[in-house]
N, CA, C and O atoms as a CHARMM CRD file, in Angstrom:
* protein
*
  272
    1    1 MET  N    -18.81700 -11.58900  15.73600 PROA 1      0.00000
    2    1 MET  CA   -18.56400 -10.88100  17.21000 PROA 1      0.00000
    3    1 MET  C    -16.99900 -11.42100  17.89600 PROA 1      0.00000
    4    1 MET  O    -16.78800 -10.40100  18.55200 PROA 1      0.00000
    5    2 THR  N    -15.79800 -12.29900  18.18300 PROA 2      0.00000
    6    2 THR  CA   -15.09100 -12.61400  18.62900 PROA 2      0.00000
    7    2 THR  C    -14.15000 -11.75100  17.29800 PROA 2      0.00000
    8    2 THR  O    -13.13400 -11.41400  17.90700 PROA 2      0.00000
    9    3 GLY  N    -14.02900 -11.37100  16.20200 PROA 3      0.00000
   10    3 GLY  CA   -13.25900 -11.20000  14.82900 PROA 3      0.00000
   11    3 GLY  C    -13.18300  -9.55800  15.30200 PROA 3      0.00000
   12    3 GLY  O    -12.09900  -8.97500  15.30800 PROA 3      0.00000
   13    4 ARG  N    -14.36200  -8.92600  15.66900 PROA 4      0.00000
   14    4 ARG  CA   -14.48700  -7.68600  15.86300 PROA 4      0.00000
   15    4 ARG  C    -13.83000  -7.02700  17.04700 PROA 4      0.00000
   16    4 ARG  O    -13.45500  -5.85400  17.04700 PROA 4      0.00000
   17    5 VAL  N    -13.70400  -7.97000  18.18200 PROA 5      0.00000
   18    5 VAL  CA   -13.09300  -7.91700  19.58100 PROA 5      0.00000
   19    5 VAL  C    -11.60600  -8.34700  19.02400 PROA 5      0.00000
   20    5 VAL  O    -10.79100  -7.60300  19.57000 PROA 5      0.00000
   21    6 ALA  N    -10.96200  -9.25200  18.15700 PROA 6      0.00000
   22    6 ALA  CA   -10.01900  -9.67700  18.27300 PROA 6      0.00000
   23    6 ALA  C     -9.64200  -7.77500  17.09800 PROA 6      0.00000
   24    6 ALA  O     -8.78700  -6.90100  17.23100 PROA 6      0.00000
   25    7 ALA  N    -10.52100  -7.91200  16.34200 PROA 7      0.00000
   26    7 ALA  CA    -9.68800  -6.59700  15.57900 PROA 7      0.00000
   27    7 ALA  C     -9.77300  -5.37400  16.16000 PROA 7      0.00000
   28    7 ALA  O     -8.90100  -4.54700  15.89000 PROA 7      0.00000
   29    8 ARG  N    -10.29300  -5.21100  16.60200 PROA 8      0.00000
   30    8 ARG  CA   -10.05500  -3.62500  17.94300 PROA 8      0.00000
   31    8 ARG  C     -9.35300  -4.01100  18.99500 PROA 8      0.00000
   32    8 ARG  O     -9.66400  -3.57700  20.10400 PROA 8      0.00000
   33    9 TRP  N     -8.21400  -4.94900  18.82900 PROA 9      0.00000
   34    9 TRP  CA    -7.79000  -4.57200  20.07600 PROA 9      0.00000
   35    9 TRP  C     -6.23700  -4.64000  19.04700 PROA 9      0.00000
   36    9 TRP  O     -5.25000  -3.92600  19.22100 PROA 9      0.00000
   37   10 ARG  N     -6.40200  -5.68100  18.01300 PROA 10     0.00000
   38   10 ARG  CA    -4.98900  -5.26200  17.42100 PROA 10     0.00000
   39   10 ARG  C     -4.71300  -4.02300  16.73200 PROA 10     0.00000
   40   10 ARG  O     -3.56100  -3.69200  16.45400 PROA 10     0.00000
   41   11 ARG  N     -5.69900  -3.34300  16.45500 PROA 11     0.00000
   42   11 ARG  CA    -6.08600  -1.77600  16.19600 PROA 11     0.00000
   43   11 ARG  C     -5.60100  -1.16000  17.52100 PROA 11     0.00000
   44   11 ARG  O     -4.50700  -0.66600  17.79200 PROA 11     0.00000
   45   12 ALA  N     -6.50100  -1.29100  18.13500 PROA 12     0.00000
   46   12 ALA  CA    -5.52300  -0.39500  19.76500 PROA 12     0.00000
   47   12 ALA  C     -3.88400  -0.94400  20.01400 PROA 12     0.00000
   48   12 ALA  O     -2.98500  -0.46500  20.70400 PROA 12     0.00000
   49   13 VAL  N     -3.90400  -1.50500  19.60700 PROA 13     0.00000
   50   13 VAL  CA    -2.86000  -1.92300  20.16000 PROA 13     0.00000
   51   13 VAL  C     -1.56500  -1.76000  18.26800 PROA 13     0.00000
   52   13 VAL  O     -0.39700  -1.40800  18.42700 PROA 13     0.00000
   53   14 ALA  N     -1.83600  -1.92100  17.51500 PROA 14     0.00000
   54   14 ALA  CA    -0.91500  -0.87300  16.39900 PROA 14     0.00000
   55   14 ALA  C     -0.85700   0.68800  17.03400 PROA 14     0.00000
   56   14 ALA  O      0.21000   1.26100  16.81100 PROA 14     0.00000
   57   15 GLY  N     -1.84500   1.44100  17.78200 PROA 15     0.00000
   58   15 GLY  CA    -2.03900   2.64800  17.23400 PROA 15     0.00000
   59   15 GLY  C     -1.13300   2.99700  19.17800 PROA 15     0.00000
   60   15 GLY  O     -0.57100   4.05700  19.45400 PROA 15     0.00000
   61   16 VAL  N     -1.23500   2.07400  19.93200 PROA 16     0.00000
   62   16 VAL  CA     0.20600   2.30100  20.72600 PROA 16     0.00000
   63   16 VAL  C      1.60100   2.47100  20.95100 PROA 16     0.00000
   64   16 VAL  O      2.37000   3.14700  21.63500 PROA 16     0.00000
   65   17 ARG  N      1.60700   1.37600  19.89700 PROA 17     0.00000
   66   17 ARG  CA     2.41800   0.82100  19.09000 PROA 17     0.00000
   67   17 ARG  C      3.75700   2.11800  18.30600 PROA 17     0.00000
   68   17 ARG  O      4.98200   2.23400  18.32300 PROA 17     0.00000
   69   18 TRP  N      2.12400   3.14900  17.47000 PROA 18     0.00000
   70   18 TRP  CA     3.01500   4.04300  17.11200 PROA 18     0.00000
   71   18 TRP  C      3.14700   5.34800  17.55600 PROA 18     0.00000
   72   18 TRP  O      3.73800   6.35500  17.16600 PROA 18     0.00000
   73   19 TYR  N      2.03400   4.87600  18.99300 PROA 19     0.00000
   74   19 TYR  CA     2.92600   6.69800  20.08400 PROA 19     0.00000
   75   19 TYR  C      4.01600   6.51200  20.72000 PROA 19     0.00000
   76   19 TYR  O      4.91500   7.23500  21.14800 PROA 19     0.00000
   77   20 VAL  N      3.67500   4.88200  20.70600 PROA 20     0.00000
   78   20 VAL  CA     5.85600   4.80600  21.93400 PROA 20     0.00000
   79   20 VAL  C      6.95500   5.12900  21.26700 PROA 20     0.00000
   80   20 VAL  O      8.05400   5.56800  21.60500 PROA 20     0.00000
   81   21 ARG  N      6.04400   4.58300  19.39600 PROA 21     0.00000
   82   21 ARG  CA     7.28300   4.97500  18.91500 PROA 21     0.00000
   83   21 ARG  C      8.22200   6.09600  18.08800 PROA 21     0.00000
   84   21 ARG  O      9.36100   6.14000  17.62200 PROA 21     0.00000
   85   22 GLU  N      6.61000   7.30600  18.22900 PROA 22     0.00000
   86   22 GLU  CA     7.27200   8.33700  17.97600 PROA 22     0.00000
   87   22 GLU  C      7.30600   9.43900  19.23300 PROA 22     0.00000
   88   22 GLU  O      7.76400  10.58000  19.17000 PROA 22     0.00000
   89   23 ILE  N      6.91400   9.02000  19.98100 PROA 23     0.00000
   90   23 ILE  CA     8.11800   9.38700  21.03700 PROA 23     0.00000
   91   23 ILE  C      9.31100   8.98700  21.01400 PROA 23     0.00000
   92   23 ILE  O     10.31600   9.61000  20.66900 PROA 23     0.00000
   93   24 SER  N      9.21900   8.04800  21.34500 PROA 24     0.00000
   94   24 SER  CA    10.54700   7.46300  21.05800 PROA 24     0.00000
   95   24 SER  C     11.54300   7.41400  20.49100 PROA 24     0.00000
   96   24 SER  O     12.56800   6.93700  20.98000 PROA 24     0.00000
   97   25 GLY  N     11.41700   8.10500  18.83900 PROA 25     0.00000
   98   25 GLY  CA    12.76500   8.91800  18.16300 PROA 25     0.00000
   99   25 GLY  C     13.05400   7.70500  17.14200 PROA 25     0.00000
  100   25 GLY  O     13.73500   7.91400  16.13800 PROA 25     0.00000
  101   26 ASP  N     12.39600   6.13200  17.48500 PROA 26     0.00000
  102   26 ASP  CA    12.51800   5.40500  16.40500 PROA 26     0.00000
  103   26 ASP  C     11.50800   5.65800  15.19100 PROA 26     0.00000
  104   26 ASP  O     11.80000   5.44200  14.01500 PROA 26     0.00000
  105   27 ALA  N     10.82800   5.92800  15.43900 PROA 27     0.00000
  106   27 ALA  CA     9.85100   6.27100  13.55600 PROA 27     0.00000
  107   27 ALA  C     11.00300   7.73100  13.02900 PROA 27     0.00000
  108   27 ALA  O     10.96500   8.04800  11.84000 PROA 27     0.00000
  109   28 ASP  N     11.64500   8.26000  13.67700 PROA 28     0.00000
  110   28 ASP  CA    12.52900   9.54200  13.08000 PROA 28     0.00000
  111   28 ASP  C     13.42900   8.92800  12.52300 PROA 28     0.00000
  112   28 ASP  O     13.79200   9.40500  11.44800 PROA 28     0.00000
  113   29 TYR  N     13.96200   7.97000  12.89600 PROA 29     0.00000
  114   29 TYR  CA    15.18300   8.24800  11.96300 PROA 29     0.00000
  115   29 TYR  C     14.75400   6.64400  11.42000 PROA 29     0.00000
  116   29 TYR  O     15.78500   5.97500  11.35300 PROA 29     0.00000
  117   30 GLU  N     13.60100   5.89200  11.04000 PROA 30     0.00000
  118   30 GLU  CA    13.37900   5.01000   9.66700 PROA 30     0.00000
  119   30 GLU  C     12.63800   5.71900   8.83200 PROA 30     0.00000
  120   30 GLU  O     11.98800   5.10800   7.98400 PROA 30     0.00000
  121   31 ARG  N     12.57600   7.22700   8.89800 PROA 31     0.00000
  122   31 ARG  CA    12.03500   8.11900   8.43200 PROA 31     0.00000
  123   31 ARG  C     13.47300   9.08700   7.52000 PROA 31     0.00000
  124   31 ARG  O     13.52700   9.30100   6.30900 PROA 31     0.00000
  125   32 HSD  N     14.32600   9.44400   8.40900 PROA 32     0.00000
  126   32 HSD  CA    15.75300   9.68600   7.73200 PROA 32     0.00000
  127   32 HSD  C     16.17700   8.80600   6.80400 PROA 32     0.00000
  128   32 HSD  O     16.45500   9.19500   5.66900 PROA 32     0.00000
  129   33 CYS  N     16.30600   7.17000   7.26600 PROA 33     0.00000
  130   33 CYS  CA    16.64400   6.21200   6.67100 PROA 33     0.00000
  131   33 CYS  C     16.26500   5.85400   4.86000 PROA 33     0.00000
  132   33 CYS  O     16.85700   5.46600   3.85300 PROA 33     0.00000
  133   34 ARG  N     14.89800   6.28100   5.28700 PROA 34     0.00000
  134   34 ARG  CA    14.22900   6.24700   3.50000 PROA 34     0.00000
  135   34 ARG  C     14.29400   7.24900   2.77000 PROA 34     0.00000
  136   34 ARG  O     14.12000   7.11200   1.55900 PROA 34     0.00000
  137   35 ARG  N     14.63300   8.84200   3.48100 PROA 35     0.00000
  138   35 ARG  CA    14.66900   9.63300   2.76100 PROA 35     0.00000
  139   35 ARG  C     16.30800   9.41400   2.45000 PROA 35     0.00000
  140   35 ARG  O     16.79900   9.16800   1.34800 PROA 35     0.00000
  141   36 HSD  N     16.78300   9.52000   3.30500 PROA 36     0.00000
  142   36 HSD  CA    19.00500   8.63700   3.02300 PROA 36     0.00000
  143   36 HSD  C     18.11100   8.24500   1.36300 PROA 36     0.00000
  144   36 HSD  O     18.12100   8.82800   0.27900 PROA 36     0.00000
  145   37 ALA  N     17.52500   7.20200   1.77400 PROA 37     0.00000
  146   37 ALA  CA    18.51200   6.45400   0.22600 PROA 37     0.00000
  147   37 ALA  C     17.86900   7.12300  -1.05100 PROA 37     0.00000
  148   37 ALA  O     18.43100   7.06000  -2.14500 PROA 37     0.00000
  149   38 ARG  N     16.74000   7.72400  -0.87300 PROA 38     0.00000
  150   38 ARG  CA    16.33600   7.84600  -1.64600 PROA 38     0.00000
  151   38 ARG  C     16.97100   9.39600  -2.73800 PROA 38     0.00000
  152   38 ARG  O     16.73200   9.70900  -3.90400 PROA 38     0.00000
  153   39 GLU  N     17.93200  10.11300  -1.53300 PROA 39     0.00000
  154   39 GLU  CA    17.99500  11.09300  -1.68600 PROA 39     0.00000
  155   39 GLU  C     19.63800  10.82500  -2.18500 PROA 39     0.00000
  156   39 GLU  O     20.12900  11.49000  -3.09700 PROA 39     0.00000
  157   40 HSD  N     20.48100   9.65000  -1.38000 PROA 40     0.00000
  158   40 HSD  CA    22.11800   9.50600  -1.72800 PROA 40     0.00000
  159   40 HSD  C     21.57300   7.80000  -2.47000 PROA 40     0.00000
  160   40 HSD  O     21.81800   6.73000  -1.91300 PROA 40     0.00000
  161   41 PRO  N     21.05200   7.89600  -3.39100 PROA 41     0.00000
  162   41 PRO  CA    21.35600   6.08600  -4.01400 PROA 41     0.00000
  163   41 PRO  C     22.92100   5.18900  -3.62600 PROA 41     0.00000
  164   41 PRO  O     23.52900   5.39300  -4.67700 PROA 41     0.00000
  165   42 GLY  N     23.40400   4.76300  -3.18100 PROA 42     0.00000
  166   42 GLY  CA    23.99400   4.02100  -2.78800 PROA 42     0.00000
  167   42 GLY  C     24.92500   4.51900  -1.70500 PROA 42     0.00000
  168   42 GLY  O     26.08700   4.11800  -1.75800 PROA 42     0.00000
  169   43 ALA  N     24.84600   4.70200  -1.48600 PROA 43     0.00000
  170   43 ALA  CA    25.59900   5.73700  -0.01300 PROA 43     0.00000
  171   43 ALA  C     25.15800   5.18200   1.34700 PROA 43     0.00000
  172   43 ALA  O     24.20100   5.60300   1.99700 PROA 43     0.00000
  173   44 PRO  N     25.92000   4.25400   1.66900 PROA 44     0.00000
  174   44 PRO  CA    25.48800   3.89800   3.75700 PROA 44     0.00000
  175   44 PRO  C     24.76700   4.43100   4.36800 PROA 44     0.00000
  176   44 PRO  O     24.78600   5.65700   4.48000 PROA 44     0.00000
  177   45 ALA  N     23.90000   3.65100   4.95600 PROA 45     0.00000
  178   45 ALA  CA    22.75100   4.95800   5.73700 PROA 45     0.00000
  179   45 ALA  C     23.99500   5.30900   6.90000 PROA 45     0.00000
  180   45 ALA  O     25.09700   4.78300   7.05300 PROA 45     0.00000
  181   46 PRO  N     23.40800   6.27900   7.54400 PROA 46     0.00000
  182   46 PRO  CA    24.14600   6.73000   8.99700 PROA 46     0.00000
  183   46 PRO  C     23.51000   5.09400  10.10300 PROA 46     0.00000
  184   46 PRO  O     22.48200   4.42700   9.98500 PROA 46     0.00000
  185   47 THR  N     24.39400   5.00000  10.84800 PROA 47     0.00000
  186   47 THR  CA    23.81800   4.67600  11.71500 PROA 47     0.00000
  187   47 THR  C     22.95200   5.08600  13.07700 PROA 47     0.00000
  188   47 THR  O     22.67600   6.25300  13.35600 PROA 47     0.00000
  189   48 ARG  N     22.65000   4.17900  13.70600 PROA 48     0.00000
  190   48 ARG  CA    21.34800   4.95700  14.98700 PROA 48     0.00000
  191   48 ARG  C     21.95300   5.94600  14.80500 PROA 48     0.00000
  192   48 ARG  O     21.74600   6.85600  14.00300 PROA 48     0.00000
  193   49 ARG  N     23.15900   5.73400  15.95500 PROA 49     0.00000
  194   49 ARG  CA    24.28800   6.46300  16.85900 PROA 49     0.00000
  195   49 ARG  C     24.86000   7.58000  15.65900 PROA 49     0.00000
  196   49 ARG  O     25.42700   8.22600  16.54100 PROA 49     0.00000
  197   50 GLU  N     25.07000   8.06700  14.87400 PROA 50     0.00000
  198   50 GLU  CA    25.01200   8.34200  13.19300 PROA 50     0.00000
  199   50 GLU  C     24.27100   9.28200  13.94800 PROA 50     0.00000
  200   50 GLU  O     24.64100  10.02800  14.85500 PROA 50     0.00000
  201   51 TYR  N     23.02500   9.10200  13.35800 PROA 51     0.00000
  202   51 TYR  CA    21.65400   9.80000  13.31900 PROA 51     0.00000
  203   51 TYR  C     21.65600  10.37300  14.72300 PROA 51     0.00000
  204   51 TYR  O     21.73100  11.60100  14.67700 PROA 51     0.00000
  205   52 GLU  N     21.61000   9.99200  15.69600 PROA 52     0.00000
  206   52 GLU  CA    21.52500   9.94200  16.55800 PROA 52     0.00000
  207   52 GLU  C     22.05300  12.12500  17.58500 PROA 52     0.00000
  208   52 GLU  O     21.56300  13.14400  18.07300 PROA 52     0.00000
  209   53 LEU  N     23.47600  11.33400  17.19400 PROA 53     0.00000
  210   53 LEU  CA    24.75600  12.57100  17.56600 PROA 53     0.00000
  211   53 LEU  C     24.85000  13.95600  16.62900 PROA 53     0.00000
  212   53 LEU  O     25.30500  15.06300  16.91900 PROA 53     0.00000
  213   54 TRP  N     24.06700  13.32000  15.03300 PROA 54     0.00000
  214   54 TRP  CA    23.63500  14.19500  13.97200 PROA 54     0.00000
  215   54 TRP  C     22.24200  15.14900  14.76000 PROA 54     0.00000
  216   54 TRP  O     22.41200  16.24100  15.30200 PROA 54     0.00000
  217   55 ARG  N     21.55800  14.78200  14.70600 PROA 55     0.00000
  218   55 ARG  CA    20.07500  14.83500  15.67500 PROA 55     0.00000
  219   55 ARG  C     20.44600  15.83700  16.65600 PROA 55     0.00000
  220   55 ARG  O     19.76700  16.81500  16.97200 PROA 55     0.00000
  221   56 THR  N     21.26300  15.60200  16.98300 PROA 56     0.00000
  222   56 THR  CA    21.29100  16.55500  19.11600 PROA 56     0.00000
  223   56 THR  C     22.16000  17.93800  18.18000 PROA 56     0.00000
  224   56 THR  O     21.64100  19.04000  18.35500 PROA 56     0.00000
  225   57 ARG  N     23.33600  17.90600  17.29400 PROA 57     0.00000
  226   57 ARG  CA    24.31900  18.59000  17.46700 PROA 57     0.00000
  227   57 ARG  C     23.34800  19.90400  16.29600 PROA 57     0.00000
  228   57 ARG  O     23.59100  21.09400  16.09900 PROA 57     0.00000
  229   58 ARG  N     22.34800  19.08700  15.79100 PROA 58     0.00000
  230   58 ARG  CA    21.39200  20.57900  15.06400 PROA 58     0.00000
  231   58 ARG  C     21.19500  21.08700  15.07000 PROA 58     0.00000
  232   58 ARG  O     21.33000  22.14700  14.45700 PROA 58     0.00000
  233   59 ARG  N     20.02800  20.21000  16.78500 PROA 59     0.00000
  234   59 ARG  CA    19.34100  20.51800  17.86000 PROA 59     0.00000
  235   59 ARG  C     20.08500  21.84500  18.62100 PROA 59     0.00000
  236   59 ARG  O     19.55900  22.94800  18.47000 PROA 59     0.00000
  237   60 GLU  N     21.28200  21.72500  19.41800 PROA 60     0.00000
  238   60 GLU  CA    21.84900  22.66900  19.80900 PROA 60     0.00000
  239   60 GLU  C     21.91600  23.31700  19.09800 PROA 60     0.00000
  240   60 GLU  O     20.94800  24.07100  19.01000 PROA 60     0.00000
  241   61 GLU  N     23.04600  23.51300  18.09800 PROA 61     0.00000
  242   61 GLU  CA    23.08800  24.37200  17.10900 PROA 61     0.00000
  243   61 GLU  C     21.89400  25.59200  16.31600 PROA 61     0.00000
  244   61 GLU  O     22.29400  26.57100  15.68600 PROA 61     0.00000
  245   62 GLY  N     20.27500  25.22500  16.54700 PROA 62     0.00000
  246   62 GLY  CA    19.90700  26.03000  15.98100 PROA 62     0.00000
  247   62 GLY  C     19.11500  26.64200  16.68000 PROA 62     0.00000
  248   62 GLY  O     18.90100  26.25200  17.82800 PROA 62     0.00000
  249   63 PRO  N     18.48800  27.74300  16.17000 PROA 63     0.00000
  250   63 PRO  CA    18.28500  29.06800  16.44700 PROA 63     0.00000
  251   63 PRO  C     17.44000  28.87600  17.56100 PROA 63     0.00000
  252   63 PRO  O     17.57000  29.52800  18.59700 PROA 63     0.00000
  253   64 LEU  N     16.53400  27.96300  17.38300 PROA 64     0.00000
  254   64 LEU  CA    15.35700  27.42500  18.24100 PROA 64     0.00000
  255   64 LEU  C     16.06200  27.02700  19.24200 PROA 64     0.00000
  256   64 LEU  O     15.48400  27.38400  20.26800 PROA 64     0.00000
  257   65 ALA  N     17.05900  26.44500  19.48600 PROA 65     0.00000
  258   65 ALA  CA    17.06700  25.02800  20.47700 PROA 65     0.00000
  259   65 ALA  C     17.24000  25.89600  21.91800 PROA 65     0.00000
  260   65 ALA  O     17.23600  25.25700  22.97100 PROA 65     0.00000
  261   66 ARG  N     17.38800  27.33800  21.94200 PROA 66     0.00000
  262   66 ARG  CA    17.29500  27.60200  23.95000 PROA 66     0.00000
  263   66 ARG  C     16.45400  29.33500  23.71800 PROA 66     0.00000
  264   66 ARG  O     16.53100  30.27900  22.93100 PROA 66     0.00000
  265   67 CYS  N     15.55200  28.89300  25.15100 PROA 67     0.00000
  266   67 CYS  CA    14.55100  29.71000  24.95600 PROA 67     0.00000
  267   67 CYS  C     16.03800  31.47700  25.59800 PROA 67     0.00000
  268   67 CYS  O     15.50000  32.53600  25.92100 PROA 67     0.00000
  269   68 CYS  N     16.83600  31.43300  25.61800 PROA 68     0.00000
  270   68 CYS  CA    17.88200  32.55900  26.03000 PROA 68     0.00000
  271   68 CYS  C     19.02600  32.78900  25.15600 PROA 68     0.00000
  272   68 CYS  O     19.85700  33.65200  25.44100 PROA 68     0.00000
């Protein structure tokens, strides 16, 4: 019985961790780094700061960035 309870707690903590990483953007950066390594083998991955600047610039320049 205690094994089942512990497994449920681990699952719950993993779910909360996943949610927080999705909200904070940590998961986006890691996905970007994996894609970058796949599409540009041998090229250095961007730093977190470079990625955030690129993402912000892309968001602001996009046609759907603003309502007006």
